[in-house]
GUMI-914865 format. One record per atom (N, C-alpha, C): residue number from 1; residue in three letters; atom name; x, y, z. Coordinates in steps of 0.05 Angstrom, whole numbers. Example, Ala and Ser with C-alpha at 12.3 -4.5 7.8 and 13.67 -1.06 7.14 Angstrom:
2
{rec 1,"Ala","N",{264,-114,156}}
{rec 1,"Ala","CA",{246,-90,156}}
{rec 1,"Ala","C",{264,-66,156}}
{rec 2,"Ser","N",{257,-45,142}}
{rec 2,"Ser","CA",{273,-21,143}}
{rec 2,"Ser","C",{258,1,157}}
//
This chain:
113
{rec 1,"Ala","N",{-349,71,-70}}
{rec 1,"Ala","CA",{-357,58,-101}}
{rec 1,"Ala","C",{-333,36,-113}}
{rec 2,"Ser","N",{-310,33,-103}}
{rec 2,"Ser","CA",{-305,2,-110}}
{rec 2,"Ser","C",{-320,-22,-101}}
{rec 3,"Leu","N",{-332,-17,-75}}
{rec 3,"Leu","CA",{-356,-35,-66}}
{rec 3,"Leu","C",{-371,-43,-91}}
{rec 4,"Glu","N",{-392,-19,-94}}
{rec 4,"Glu","CA",{-414,-25,-113}}
{rec 4,"Glu","C",{-402,-26,-138}}
{rec 5,"Phe","N",{-383,-26,-151}}
{rec 5,"Phe","CA",{-371,-37,-184}}
{rec 5,"Phe","C",{-369,-66,-173}}
{rec 6,"Leu","N",{-355,-74,-154}}
{rec 6,"Leu","CA",{-351,-101,-161}}
{rec 6,"Leu","C",{-375,-120,-154}}
{rec 7,"Leu","N",{-397,-105,-139}}
{rec 7,"Leu","CA",{-420,-126,-133}}
{rec 7,"Leu","C",{-437,-119,-166}}
{rec 8,"Lys","N",{-436,-99,-179}}
{rec 8,"Lys","CA",{-448,-85,-205}}
{rec 8,"Lys","C",{-442,-112,-228}}
{rec 9,"Thr","N",{-412,-120,-224}}
{rec 9,"Thr","CA",{-402,-126,-244}}
{rec 9,"Thr","C",{-393,-162,-243}}
{rec 10,"Gly","N",{-410,-165,-212}}
{rec 10,"Gly","CA",{-405,-185,-218}}
{rec 10,"Gly","C",{-369,-203,-202}}
{rec 11,"Arg","N",{-355,-185,-199}}
{rec 11,"Arg","CA",{-322,-194,-194}}
{rec 11,"Arg","C",{-327,-199,-169}}
{rec 12,"Gln","N",{-308,-223,-158}}
{rec 12,"Gln","CA",{-309,-234,-134}}
{rec 12,"Gln","C",{-276,-234,-123}}
{rec 13,"Pro","N",{-262,-209,-114}}
{rec 13,"Pro","CA",{-232,-207,-110}}
{rec 13,"Pro","C",{-236,-226,-82}}
{rec 14,"Asp","N",{-206,-238,-85}}
{rec 14,"Asp","CA",{-203,-255,-60}}
{rec 14,"Asp","C",{-194,-233,-34}}
{rec 15,"Ile","N",{-192,-214,-39}}
{rec 15,"Ile","CA",{-182,-195,-15}}
{rec 15,"Ile","C",{-190,-169,-19}}
{rec 16,"Leu","N",{-202,-159,-7}}
{rec 16,"Leu","CA",{-210,-129,0}}
{rec 16,"Leu","C",{-189,-117,22}}
{rec 17,"His","N",{-164,-99,17}}
{rec 17,"His","CA",{-150,-90,25}}
{rec 17,"His","C",{-149,-66,33}}
{rec 18,"Cys","N",{-153,-50,64}}
{rec 18,"Cys","CA",{-157,-32,68}}
{rec 18,"Cys","C",{-134,-16,84}}
{rec 19,"His","N",{-126,8,82}}
{rec 19,"His","CA",{-111,25,91}}
{rec 19,"His","C",{-115,51,105}}
{rec 20,"Asp","N",{-108,43,135}}
{rec 20,"Asp","CA",{-111,69,154}}
{rec 20,"Asp","C",{-143,80,152}}
{rec 21,"Trp","N",{-141,103,172}}
{rec 21,"Trp","CA",{-168,111,184}}
{rec 21,"Trp","C",{-182,116,162}}
{rec 22,"Ser","N",{-167,125,133}}
{rec 22,"Ser","CA",{-189,136,115}}
{rec 22,"Ser","C",{-204,118,99}}
{rec 23,"Ser","N",{-195,91,104}}
{rec 23,"Ser","CA",{-216,73,85}}
{rec 23,"Ser","C",{-221,52,107}}
{rec 24,"Ala","N",{-226,61,133}}
{rec 24,"Ala","CA",{-236,41,157}}
{rec 24,"Ala","C",{-261,39,151}}
{rec 25,"Tyr","N",{-278,49,146}}
{rec 25,"Tyr","CA",{-310,46,133}}
{rec 25,"Tyr","C",{-316,25,121}}
{rec 26,"Val","N",{-298,18,105}}
{rec 26,"Val","CA",{-296,-4,81}}
{rec 26,"Val","C",{-306,-39,96}}
{rec 27,"Ala","N",{-289,-42,113}}
{rec 27,"Ala","CA",{-301,-68,125}}
{rec 27,"Ala","C",{-327,-75,139}}
{rec 28,"Lys","N",{-334,-47,153}}
{rec 28,"Lys","CA",{-357,-50,162}}
{rec 28,"Lys","C",{-384,-49,136}}
{rec 29,"Ser","N",{-377,-35,122}}
{rec 29,"Ser","CA",{-396,-22,93}}
{rec 29,"Ser","C",{-397,-53,80}}
{rec 30,"Tyr","N",{-371,-72,83}}
{rec 30,"Tyr","CA",{-375,-95,58}}
{rec 30,"Tyr","C",{-396,-114,74}}
{rec 31,"Trp","N",{-388,-118,102}}
{rec 31,"Trp","CA",{-409,-140,115}}
{rec 31,"Trp","C",{-438,-129,116}}
{rec 32,"Asp","N",{-441,-105,126}}
{rec 32,"Asp","CA",{-474,-97,124}}
{rec 32,"Asp","C",{-481,-92,94}}
{rec 33,"Asp","N",{-477,-79,74}}
{rec 33,"Asp","CA",{-479,-70,52}}
{rec 33,"Asp","C",{-479,-90,32}}
{rec 34,"Tyr","N",{-451,-106,32}}
{rec 34,"Tyr","CA",{-447,-119,0}}
{rec 34,"Tyr","C",{-455,-148,2}}
{rec 35,"His","N",{-442,-158,21}}
{rec 35,"His","CA",{-436,-183,26}}
{rec 35,"His","C",{-465,-204,26}}
{rec 36,"Pro","N",{-482,-185,45}}
{rec 36,"Pro","CA",{-514,-203,38}}
{rec 36,"Pro","C",{-520,-201,13}}
{rec 37,"Tyr","N",{-514,-185,4}}
{rec 37,"Tyr","CA",{-525,-187,-34}}
{rec 37,"Tyr","C",{-506,-193,-58}}
{rec 38,"Gly","N",{-495,-211,-49}}
{rec 38,"Gly","CA",{-480,-232,-68}}
{rec 38,"Gly","C",{-441,-229,-73}}
{rec 39,"Leu","N",{-438,-204,-60}}
{rec 39,"Leu","CA",{-407,-201,-56}}
{rec 39,"Leu","C",{-394,-218,-32}}
{rec 40,"Tyr","N",{-398,-247,-37}}
{rec 40,"Tyr","CA",{-388,-259,-12}}
{rec 40,"Tyr","C",{-364,-275,-8}}
{rec 41,"Asn","N",{-345,-268,-34}}
{rec 41,"Asn","CA",{-309,-283,-42}}
{rec 41,"Asn","C",{-295,-270,-12}}
{rec 42,"Pro","N",{-297,-241,-19}}
{rec 42,"Pro","CA",{-266,-224,-9}}
{rec 42,"Pro","C",{-269,-233,24}}
{rec 43,"Lys","N",{-245,-233,31}}
{rec 43,"Lys","CA",{-238,-231,64}}
{rec 43,"Lys","C",{-224,-201,69}}
{rec 44,"Val","N",{-230,-195,87}}
{rec 44,"Val","CA",{-226,-164,93}}
{rec 44,"Val","C",{-197,-164,108}}
{rec 45,"Val","N",{-181,-150,93}}
{rec 45,"Val","CA",{-157,-145,108}}
{rec 45,"Val","C",{-152,-124,109}}
{rec 46,"Phe","N",{-145,-106,139}}
{rec 46,"Phe","CA",{-143,-78,138}}
{rec 46,"Phe","C",{-113,-71,154}}
{rec 47,"Thr","N",{-99,-52,143}}
{rec 47,"Thr","CA",{-77,-40,152}}
{rec 47,"Thr","C",{-68,-22,165}}
{rec 48,"Ile","N",{-61,-20,194}}
{rec 48,"Ile","CA",{-57,11,203}}
{rec 48,"Ile","C",{-31,18,205}}
{rec 49,"His","N",{-24,40,194}}
{rec 49,"His","CA",{-8,51,188}}
{rec 49,"His","C",{-7,75,212}}
{rec 50,"Asn","N",{-19,86,222}}
{rec 50,"Asn","CA",{-12,107,247}}
{rec 50,"Asn","C",{-44,103,259}}
{rec 51,"Met","N",{-39,103,290}}
{rec 51,"Met","CA",{-58,101,310}}
{rec 51,"Met","C",{-69,128,315}}
{rec 52,"Asn","N",{-55,154,305}}
{rec 52,"Asn","CA",{-55,178,315}}
{rec 52,"Asn","C",{-86,188,302}}
{rec 53,"Tyr","N",{-92,178,285}}
{rec 53,"Tyr","CA",{-111,189,268}}
{rec 53,"Tyr","C",{-136,173,266}}
{rec 54,"Gly","N",{-163,187,271}}
{rec 54,"Gly","CA",{-187,160,263}}
{rec 54,"Gly","C",{-193,141,288}}
{rec 55,"Lys","N",{-182,140,304}}
{rec 55,"Lys","CA",{-178,121,326}}
{rec 55,"Lys","C",{-206,104,326}}
{rec 56,"Thr","N",{-233,121,327}}
{rec 56,"Thr","CA",{-256,107,328}}
{rec 56,"Thr","C",{-260,91,299}}
{rec 57,"Lys","N",{-252,101,278}}
{rec 57,"Lys","CA",{-253,84,246}}
{rec 57,"Lys","C",{-238,69,252}}
{rec 58,"Leu","N",{-212,69,272}}
{rec 58,"Leu","CA",{-189,45,270}}
{rec 58,"Leu","C",{-205,20,283}}
{rec 59,"Ser","N",{-217,30,299}}
{rec 59,"Ser","CA",{-232,11,325}}
{rec 59,"Ser","C",{-251,-9,309}}
{rec 60,"Gln","N",{-266,3,288}}
{rec 60,"Gln","CA",{-285,-9,284}}
{rec 60,"Gln","C",{-272,-18,254}}
{rec 61,"Ala","N",{-255,-14,244}}
{rec 61,"Ala","CA",{-246,-26,222}}
{rec 61,"Ala","C",{-231,-54,229}}
{rec 62,"Ala","N",{-215,-54,260}}
{rec 62,"Ala","CA",{-201,-80,274}}
{rec 62,"Ala","C",{-224,-101,279}}
{rec 63,"Tyr","N",{-249,-87,288}}
{rec 63,"Tyr","CA",{-268,-108,296}}
{rec 63,"Tyr","C",{-285,-123,272}}
{rec 64,"Tyr","N",{-290,-109,247}}
{rec 64,"Tyr","CA",{-296,-123,229}}
{rec 64,"Tyr","C",{-287,-136,204}}
{rec 65,"Cys","N",{-261,-134,203}}
{rec 65,"Cys","CA",{-240,-144,186}}
{rec 65,"Cys","C",{-231,-177,193}}
{rec 66,"Gln","N",{-218,-186,181}}
{rec 66,"Gln","CA",{-211,-216,180}}
{rec 66,"Gln","C",{-184,-217,203}}
{rec 67,"Lys","N",{-165,-196,189}}
{rec 67,"Lys","CA",{-143,-200,193}}
{rec 67,"Lys","C",{-132,-169,194}}
{rec 68,"Phe","N",{-120,-159,212}}
{rec 68,"Phe","CA",{-107,-137,207}}
{rec 68,"Phe","C",{-77,-133,215}}
{rec 69,"Thr","N",{-61,-120,199}}
{rec 69,"Thr","CA",{-34,-116,197}}
{rec 69,"Thr","C",{-26,-87,204}}
{rec 70,"Thr","N",{-1,-89,206}}
{rec 70,"Thr","CA",{13,-63,219}}
{rec 70,"Thr","C",{33,-67,197}}
{rec 71,"Val","N",{54,-42,200}}
{rec 71,"Val","CA",{79,-31,181}}
{rec 71,"Val","C",{104,-50,191}}
{rec 72,"Ser","N",{102,-66,220}}
{rec 72,"Ser","CA",{116,-75,231}}
{rec 72,"Ser","C",{113,-93,247}}
{rec 73,"Pro","N",{130,-118,258}}
{rec 73,"Pro","CA",{128,-129,279}}
{rec 73,"Pro","C",{125,-113,308}}
{rec 74,"Thr","N",{131,-100,309}}
{rec 74,"Thr","CA",{139,-77,339}}
{rec 74,"Thr","C",{117,-69,337}}
{rec 75,"Tyr","N",{110,-54,318}}
{rec 75,"Tyr","CA",{80,-34,312}}
{rec 75,"Tyr","C",{54,-55,320}}
{rec 76,"Ala","N",{54,-75,310}}
{rec 76,"Ala","CA",{39,-98,318}}
{rec 76,"Ala","C",{32,-102,345}}
{rec 77,"Leu","N",{57,-109,362}}
{rec 77,"Leu","CA",{57,-112,386}}
{rec 77,"Leu","C",{36,-88,404}}
{rec 78,"Glu","N",{51,-69,398}}
{rec 78,"Glu","CA",{42,-38,407}}
{rec 78,"Glu","C",{15,-41,396}}
{rec 79,"Val","N",{5,-43,373}}
{rec 79,"Val","CA",{-16,-32,362}}
{rec 79,"Val","C",{-42,-63,377}}
{rec 80,"Gly","N",{-31,-85,380}}
{rec 80,"Gly","CA",{-48,-105,392}}
{rec 80,"Gly","C",{-61,-106,418}}
{rec 81,"Gly","N",{-43,-92,435}}
{rec 81,"Gly","CA",{-58,-88,464}}
{rec 81,"Gly","C",{-68,-63,469}}
{rec 82,"Asn","N",{-72,-55,441}}
{rec 82,"Asn","CA",{-82,-20,452}}
{rec 82,"Asn","C",{-117,-22,451}}
{rec 83,"Glu","N",{-132,-4,470}}
{rec 83,"Glu","CA",{-157,-3,470}}
{rec 83,"Glu","C",{-170,9,441}}
{rec 84,"Val","N",{-158,19,427}}
{rec 84,"Val","CA",{-173,31,408}}
{rec 84,"Val","C",{-176,3,389}}
{rec 85,"Val","N",{-166,-17,385}}
{rec 85,"Val","CA",{-170,-44,369}}
{rec 85,"Val","C",{-177,-63,385}}
{rec 86,"Asn","N",{-185,-59,415}}
{rec 86,"Asn","CA",{-195,-78,427}}
{rec 86,"Asn","C",{-221,-60,443}}
{rec 87,"Gln","N",{-231,-46,426}}
{rec 87,"Gln","CA",{-253,-25,443}}
{rec 87,"Gln","C",{-281,-46,453}}
{rec 88,"His","N",{-286,-57,435}}
{rec 88,"His","CA",{-302,-74,432}}
{rec 88,"His","C",{-307,-97,454}}
{rec 89,"Gly","N",{-281,-106,469}}
{rec 89,"Gly","CA",{-274,-123,487}}
{rec 89,"Gly","C",{-269,-151,479}}
{rec 90,"His","N",{-261,-155,450}}
{rec 90,"His","CA",{-244,-176,441}}
{rec 90,"His","C",{-219,-170,431}}
{rec 91,"Lys","N",{-210,-187,430}}
{rec 91,"Lys","CA",{-179,-189,422}}
{rec 91,"Lys","C",{-179,-195,388}}
{rec 92,"Val","N",{-199,-212,385}}
{rec 92,"Val","CA",{-205,-213,363}}
{rec 92,"Val","C",{-226,-207,351}}
{rec 93,"Gly","N",{-232,-195,329}}
{rec 93,"Gly","CA",{-262,-179,314}}
{rec 93,"Gly","C",{-279,-196,306}}
{rec 94,"Val","N",{-303,-193,302}}
{rec 94,"Val","CA",{-326,-209,301}}
{rec 94,"Val","C",{-323,-233,280}}
{rec 95,"His","N",{-307,-222,258}}
{rec 95,"His","CA",{-299,-237,235}}
{rec 95,"His","C",{-276,-253,233}}
{rec 96,"Gly","N",{-263,-260,258}}
{rec 96,"Gly","CA",{-238,-269,264}}
{rec 96,"Gly","C",{-212,-253,266}}
{rec 97,"Ser","N",{-215,-225,257}}
{rec 97,"Ser","CA",{-181,-216,260}}
{rec 97,"Ser","C",{-170,-219,281}}
{rec 98,"Arg","N",{-150,-223,264}}
{rec 98,"Arg","CA",{-114,-221,281}}
{rec 98,"Arg","C",{-97,-200,278}}
{rec 99,"Val","N",{-74,-190,288}}
{rec 99,"Val","CA",{-60,-173,278}}
{rec 99,"Val","C",{-34,-187,281}}
{rec 100,"Ser","N",{-19,-176,261}}
{rec 100,"Ser","CA",{8,-183,252}}
{rec 100,"Ser","C",{19,-158,240}}
{rec 101,"Gly","N",{46,-164,241}}
{rec 101,"Gly","CA",{61,-140,232}}
{rec 101,"Gly","C",{80,-144,213}}
{rec 102,"Val","N",{77,-137,187}}
{rec 102,"Val","CA",{91,-143,164}}
{rec 102,"Val","C",{116,-122,162}}
{rec 103,"Thr","N",{141,-133,153}}
{rec 103,"Thr","CA",{158,-114,141}}
{rec 103,"Thr","C",{156,-115,115}}
{rec 104,"Glu","N",{163,-91,101}}
{rec 104,"Glu","CA",{167,-90,69}}
{rec 104,"Glu","C",{186,-103,65}}
{rec 105,"Gln","N",{205,-121,70}}
{rec 105,"Gln","CA",{220,-149,56}}
{rec 105,"Gln","C",{202,-163,58}}
{rec 106,"Glu","N",{188,-181,76}}
{rec 106,"Glu","CA",{169,-199,77}}
{rec 106,"Glu","C",{139,-203,61}}
{rec 107,"Glu","N",{130,-166,53}}
{rec 107,"Glu","CA",{122,-161,42}}
{rec 107,"Glu","C",{130,-162,6}}
{rec 108,"Ala","N",{153,-157,-2}}
{rec 108,"Ala","CA",{168,-160,-23}}
{rec 108,"Ala","C",{163,-190,-23}}
{rec 109,"Gly","N",{176,-204,-10}}
{rec 109,"Gly","CA",{176,-231,-15}}
{rec 109,"Gly","C",{158,-252,-22}}
{rec 110,"Asn","N",{134,-241,-1}}
{rec 110,"Asn","CA",{99,-256,-8}}
{rec 110,"Asn","C",{94,-249,-37}}
{rec 111,"Arg","N",{108,-219,-51}}
{rec 111,"Arg","CA",{85,-220,-76}}
{rec 111,"Arg","C",{108,-235,-96}}
{rec 112,"Leu","N",{134,-249,-95}}
{rec 112,"Leu","CA",{154,-265,-109}}
{rec 112,"Leu","C",{140,-284,-107}}
{rec 113,"Asn","N",{132,-297,-83}}
{rec 113,"Asn","CA",{122,-321,-78}}
{rec 113,"Asn","C",{91,-333,-93}}
//
């Protein structure tokens, strides 16, 4: 519904930030269903909070996003080498995704800068 709203209203956000398996379909849907029809500006960022749920969806999101993050640098190391996010045989996704971990302190600092 959010992608449809953005397309219909002509809004072009800088980032679509999706969180965990329940929103994982948004990355693929953006490229397949909205980008070709005028929603051209956003970059897709996907944050993995927990790899224990929705592994197929997480894999798809990692493949279609431009960057994916985790809740910590340590978890990024664990996730980055996981077969779930590398299921398609790519260390980076089709749209140039990379994995990194972000701490709450870094996130708060980025909001302030």
